[in-house]
Structures are given as structure tokens and as C-alpha cells.
C-alpha positions as CSV (number, residue, x, y, z in Angstrom):
1,X,-17.4,12.7,20.4
2,X,-15.5,10.0,18.5
3,X,-18.5,9.4,16.3
4,X,-18.7,13.0,15.0
5,X,-15.0,13.9,15.1
6,X,-13.7,13.6,11.5
7,X,-10.1,13.3,12.7
8,X,-10.7,10.5,15.1
9,X,-10.6,7.9,12.3
10,X,-6.9,8.7,11.8
11,X,-5.8,8.1,15.4
12,X,-3.0,5.6,15.9
13,X,-4.2,3.0,18.5
14,X,-1.8,0.6,20.2
15,X,-3.0,-3.0,20.0
16,X,-0.3,-4.6,22.0
17,X,3.2,-3.5,23.2
18,X,6.4,-5.1,21.8
19,X,9.0,-3.6,24.0
20,X,11.3,-0.6,24.6
21,X,14.7,0.1,23.1
22,X,17.3,2.6,24.2
23,X,16.3,2.7,27.8
24,X,13.2,2.2,29.9
25,X,9.9,3.7,29.0
26,X,9.6,7.3,30.0
27,X,13.4,7.7,30.4
28,X,14.4,8.4,26.8
29,X,13.6,4.9,25.5
30,X,11.7,4.3,22.3
31,X,8.5,2.2,22.8
32,X,7.7,-0.4,20.2
33,X,4.1,-1.4,19.7
34,X,1.9,-3.1,17.1
35,X,-0.8,-0.6,16.2
36,X,-3.9,-0.4,14.0
37,X,-1.6,1.1,11.3
38,X,0.7,-1.9,11.4
39,X,-2.3,-4.2,11.4
40,X,-3.8,-2.8,8.2
41,X,-0.4,-2.7,6.4
42,X,0.0,-6.4,7.2
43,X,-3.6,-7.0,6.2
44,X,-3.0,-5.3,2.9
45,X,0.1,-7.4,2.1
46,X,-1.7,-10.6,3.1
47,X,-4.8,-9.8,1.0
48,X,-2.7,-8.9,-2.1
49,X,-0.5,-12.0,-1.7
50,X,-3.4,-14.3,-1.1
51,X,-5.4,-13.0,-4.1
52,X,-2.5,-13.1,-6.6
53,X,-1.4,-16.6,-5.5
54,X,-4.9,-18.1,-5.5
55,X,-6.1,-16.4,-8.7
56,X,-3.0,-17.5,-10.7
57,X,-2.5,-20.9,-9.2
58,X,-4.6,-22.6,-12.0
59,X,-2.8,-20.8,-14.8
60,X,-5.5,-21.8,-17.2
61,X,-5.2,-21.0,-20.9
62,X,-8.7,-19.7,-20.7
63,X,-8.5,-17.6,-17.5
64,X,-11.4,-17.4,-15.1
65,X,-12.5,-14.0,-13.8
66,X,-10.1,-13.9,-10.9
67,X,-7.1,-14.8,-13.0
68,X,-8.2,-12.3,-15.7
69,X,-8.2,-9.5,-13.2
70,X,-4.7,-10.5,-12.0
71,X,-3.4,-10.6,-15.6
72,X,-5.0,-7.2,-16.4
73,X,-3.3,-5.7,-13.3
74,X,0.0,-7.2,-14.4
75,X,-0.3,-5.9,-18.0
76,X,-1.5,-2.5,-16.8
77,X,1.6,-2.0,-14.6
78,X,4.0,-3.6,-17.1
79,X,2.8,-1.3,-19.9
80,X,3.1,1.7,-17.5
81,X,6.7,0.8,-16.6
82,X,7.7,0.0,-20.2
83,X,6.3,3.2,-21.6
84,X,7.8,5.4,-18.8
85,X,11.2,3.8,-18.3
86,X,11.8,1.7,-21.4
87,X,12.6,-2.0,-21.6
88,X,15.5,-1.6,-19.2
89,X,13.1,-0.2,-16.6
90,X,11.3,-3.6,-16.6
91,X,13.9,-4.8,-14.1
92,X,12.0,-2.5,-11.6
93,X,8.6,-4.0,-12.5
94,X,8.3,-6.1,-9.3
95,X,8.9,-2.9,-7.2
96,X,6.5,-0.7,-9.1
97,X,3.8,-3.5,-9.1
98,X,4.2,-4.0,-5.4
99,X,4.0,-0.3,-4.7
100,X,0.9,0.0,-6.9
101,X,-0.9,-2.9,-5.3
102,X,0.0,-1.8,-1.7
103,X,-1.2,1.7,-2.2
104,X,-4.3,0.6,-4.0
105,X,-5.2,-2.0,-1.4
106,X,-4.5,0.5,1.5
107,X,-6.7,3.1,-0.2
108,X,-9.5,0.6,-0.8
109,X,-9.5,-0.8,2.7
110,X,-9.8,2.7,4.1
111,X,-13.1,3.1,2.3
112,X,-14.8,0.5,4.6
113,X,-16.5,1.9,7.8
114,X,-14.4,1.5,10.9
115,X,-11.3,0.4,8.9
116,X,-8.0,2.3,9.0
117,X,-6.5,4.2,6.1
118,X,-2.7,3.8,6.3
119,X,-2.1,6.0,3.2
120,X,-3.7,8.9,5.0
121,X,-0.6,9.1,7.3
122,X,2.4,11.1,6.1
123,X,4.8,8.8,7.9
124,X,3.7,5.9,5.6
125,X,3.6,7.8,2.3
126,X,6.8,9.6,3.3
127,X,8.6,6.4,3.9
128,X,7.5,5.0,0.5
129,X,8.6,8.2,-1.2
130,X,12.0,8.4,0.5
131,X,12.6,4.7,-0.4
132,X,11.8,5.4,-4.1
133,X,14.0,8.5,-4.4
134,X,16.8,6.8,-2.4
135,X,16.6,3.9,-4.9
136,X,16.7,6.4,-7.8
137,X,19.9,8.0,-6.4
138,X,21.7,4.8,-5.5
139,X,20.9,3.0,-8.8
140,X,21.6,6.2,-10.8
141,X,25.0,6.6,-9.3
142,X,25.9,2.9,-9.6
143,X,24.8,2.7,-13.2
144,X,26.0,6.1,-14.5
145,X,28.6,7.3,-12.0
146,X,29.2,11.0,-12.3
147,X,27.0,10.9,-15.4
148,X,24.0,10.8,-13.1
149,X,24.7,14.5,-12.5
150,X,23.6,15.2,-16.1
151,X,20.1,15.0,-14.6
152,X,20.7,18.5,-13.2
153,X,22.3,19.9,-16.3
154,X,19.8,20.1,-19.2
155,X,21.3,20.1,-22.7
156,X,21.1,23.2,-24.9
157,X,20.9,25.7,-22.0
158,X,22.9,28.9,-22.5
159,X,25.9,29.2,-20.2
160,X,24.6,32.5,-18.8
161,X,21.6,31.0,-17.2
162,X,23.0,27.5,-16.6
163,X,23.7,28.1,-12.8
164,X,20.1,29.2,-12.3
165,X,18.7,26.2,-14.3
166,X,20.9,23.8,-12.3
167,X,19.7,25.3,-9.0
168,X,16.0,24.9,-10.2
169,X,16.7,21.3,-11.2
170,X,18.3,20.5,-7.9
171,X,15.4,22.0,-5.9
172,X,12.9,20.2,-8.1
173,X,14.7,16.8,-7.5
174,X,14.9,17.4,-3.7
175,X,11.2,18.2,-3.6
176,X,10.2,15.0,-5.3
177,X,9.8,12.9,-2.2
178,X,7.8,15.7,-0.6
179,X,5.4,16.0,-3.5
180,X,5.1,12.2,-4.0
181,X,4.2,11.6,-0.4
182,X,2.1,14.7,0.3
183,X,0.0,14.2,-2.9
184,X,-1.1,10.7,-1.7
185,X,-1.5,11.6,1.9
186,X,-3.4,14.9,1.4
187,X,-5.8,13.4,-1.1
188,X,-6.8,10.5,1.1
189,X,-6.9,12.6,4.3
190,X,-9.0,15.4,2.8
191,X,-11.4,13.0,1.1
192,X,-12.1,11.0,4.2
193,X,-12.6,14.1,6.3
194,X,-15.0,15.5,3.8
195,X,-16.9,12.2,3.6
196,X,-17.1,12.0,7.4
197,X,-18.4,15.6,7.7
198,X,-21.2,15.0,5.3
199,X,-22.1,11.7,6.9
200,X,-22.2,13.5,10.2
201,X,-24.7,16.0,8.8
202,X,-26.9,13.1,7.9
203,X,-26.9,11.6,11.4
204,X,-27.4,15.0,13.1
205,X,-30.2,16.2,10.9
206,X,-32.0,12.9,10.9
207,X,-32.2,13.0,14.7
208,X,-34.3,16.2,14.5
209,X,-37.6,14.6,13.4
210,X,-39.5,14.7,10.1
211,X,-38.0,18.0,9.0
212,X,-34.6,16.8,9.8
213,X,-35.1,13.7,7.7
214,X,-36.2,15.8,4.8
215,X,-33.2,18.1,5.2
216,X,-30.9,15.1,5.4
217,X,-31.6,14.1,1.8
218,X,-29.1,16.6,0.4
219,X,-26.1,15.6,2.6
220,X,-27.1,12.0,2.1
221,X,-26.9,12.4,-1.7
222,X,-23.6,14.2,-1.3
223,X,-22.3,11.4,0.9
224,X,-23.1,8.8,-1.8
225,X,-21.6,10.9,-4.5
226,X,-18.4,11.6,-2.5
227,X,-18.1,7.9,-1.7
228,X,-18.1,7.1,-5.4
229,X,-15.6,9.9,-6.0
230,X,-13.4,8.6,-3.2
231,X,-13.2,5.1,-4.8
232,X,-12.1,6.8,-8.0
233,X,-9.5,8.9,-6.2
234,X,-8.3,5.8,-4.3
235,X,-7.5,4.0,-7.6
236,X,-6.2,7.2,-9.3
237,X,-3.8,8.0,-6.5
238,X,-2.3,4.4,-6.7
239,X,-1.8,4.9,-10.4
240,X,-0.2,8.4,-9.9
241,X,2.2,7.0,-7.3
242,X,3.2,4.2,-9.6
243,X,3.6,6.3,-12.8
244,X,5.7,8.9,-11.0
245,X,7.8,6.1,-9.5
246,X,8.4,4.8,-13.1
247,X,9.3,8.3,-14.4
248,X,11.7,8.9,-11.6
249,X,13.4,5.5,-12.2
250,X,13.7,6.5,-15.8
251,X,15.8,9.4,-14.7
252,X,18.2,7.0,-13.0
253,X,18.4,4.9,-16.1
254,X,18.6,7.8,-18.6
255,X,19.8,10.9,-16.7
256,X,20.5,13.0,-19.8
257,X,17.7,15.4,-20.8
């Protein structure tokens, strides 16, 4: 059943227990365990760190291919932050670059068969989104004080409709972590389920003999096309997460509309 169930690939599997806090297990305590989700998050960080360290260790004036890719990634994110949040926003470059690389690596690892897609879980994307919005609020208040509230009061709005506009701005701001997390989670979840379904059609139809093999050509072609599309979506969603983070940080730096 696990081979044909498109949801099975997202199951959290305990690899080994760590312990229990707040009481014994089964009596209100919280069980701590290292799971496949934790494994692939650690693996993502290790792969990113290893690649960046090894590819830039030479620091050649004429970069090799590995160093060139690292420098291109660096410049890509730096230009993104600079254009979205200005020169002052570059102080957040390490954060945005780390988020971009983590989401990108998590998405890409999930494309391999039998691997786990950490970004297809709302708890992961939600934690990243809450962290980003929390940072925006904290830095915005520290830097601007009560001036941060200008974010909710657009300039040039008639007094008659100002309360309604302020309410809309507040709702829009509160919904940011929801939209930021759900966009990434839903795209990765839906894409992998669709890919699994079409791949399952290929397996089921090919087991029906010659006619089944002929009939499996169409879902096989769709599987190949969807795989290519998923790689594109994986990279695009990392970019969207990073660019929105940069734009939200810009609101903390420049809260006035």
C-alpha cells in the first residue's frame, strides 16, 4: 500500500528516541525523537555548508566551476536583497542567503526517489515564516519605535476611510506568515502528490501486459514533464520565499508607505 499511496512519502518516521520531557511517555509528557524530517534538515545544512566551504576554499582569481556557482548564488541573493531592501537591508543578507539555500536544498533533495521533502510540511515552513515575521516586528520596533506603526497607516488616505484601510493593512500583515508558509508547503505537497499519482499509473498499467505498456506511454510522458516542472518549481519557490523575506524586511527598515 505504501508503494501506491501518494501521501505515504510525507509520513514522519522516528529514527531513534531522544527522551521525554514534562512527565513520562503516555502521561502528558512530550516525547523527543530524531526523525526523518530532522535527518534531512541536518543533511541539507551539511550539504550546503560543505559545498560552500569547499568550493570557495581556493579563492582563485579565475574561479573554477564550483566556485563560479557559489559566487553566482552569492551575487544573485545579494542583488535581490539590495534591490528589495536597499543598502541597509544588506545587514540581513546572511539570513536571506541562508533561508534561500536551505529552502532550495530541501526542495531539491525531495526530488530524489525515497528521499524526504521537509518543505512539504507546514510545521517547517510555518516555523521559518513565523521567524521571519517575528524578526520584522522586533527589528522594526527597535529601529523605528512607534514609527513602525506607519506601516499600517498609508500616506495620502482620506480620513473618512482611514480606519478601514488601517484594518485592511493589519489583516494583511497578520496573514503574511500564513501566506509565506502555505505557499511553499502547498506547492511542494501538491507537486509531489501529482508526480506520485502519475508514476503510480505507469506501474499499474505496465503490469497489465502489452496493452498496458502501450497505455503507460502517456502517463510516463506526463511523469517526465512533471518532474522537469517540479525542479523548476523547487527553485522558483526558494526564490519566492527569499524575495518576500527581503520585501518584508524592507518594511521593518522603511515602514512609511
